[in-house]
N, C-alpha and C positions, 0 to 999 in steps of 0.2 A: 281779513286784516293780516297782512304779512309784516312781521318785524324782522329786520336784519340784525346782524351782530352789533353794529354801532348803536342802534336804538335800544337794544337790550342792555348794553353797558350803561347807557345814560339812565335808563329806568332803574337799574340796580343801584347806581350811585345816588340817585334821588331818593330811593327807598332807604338806603343806608343813612343818608343825611336826615331824613324825616323821622325814621323810627329807631335808628341806632342799631348797633350790632347785637344787642341782647334781645330785642323784640323781633328782629328780622326772621329768625327761624320759626318762631311762633306764628308770625304773619304768613309765612310760606305754607306752613301746615294748614292753617285755617283756609287759605285760598285753595289749596289742593283738595281739602275735604269738601269745600263748597262746589268746586268744579265736578268732583266725583258724584255728588248728590244730584247736581243738575243733569249730568249725563244719564244717571239712572232714571231720573224722572222723565227725560225726553225719550229714552228707550221704552219705558213703560207706556207712554202715550202712543208712540209709534206702533208698538206691538198691539195695543188695544184697537187702534184704527185699522191696522191690517186684518185683525181678526174679524172686526165688524164688516169690513168690505168683503172678505171671503164668505162670511155667513150670508150676506146680502146676495152675493152671486149664486150661492147654493139655493137660496130661497127662490130666486128668479128662475133658475133651471127647473126646480120642482114645479113651479107654476106653469112653465112652458109645457112640461111633460103631461101635467094633469089637464091643462086647458086646451 
């Protein structure tokens, strides 16, 4: 999803009208924290999957050598 500058301006104006200038910084911080947590969670899942795949390959190689 690519947003250009005009779309971002429209979204900012809508957010400003909906939430007001006092709530907007708080909303931005909350969204930023949520995005950071989501990225951490996806990185953890990715790392776990890569580790499992690597271990599975090692196990297969060991079986080939023994068998």
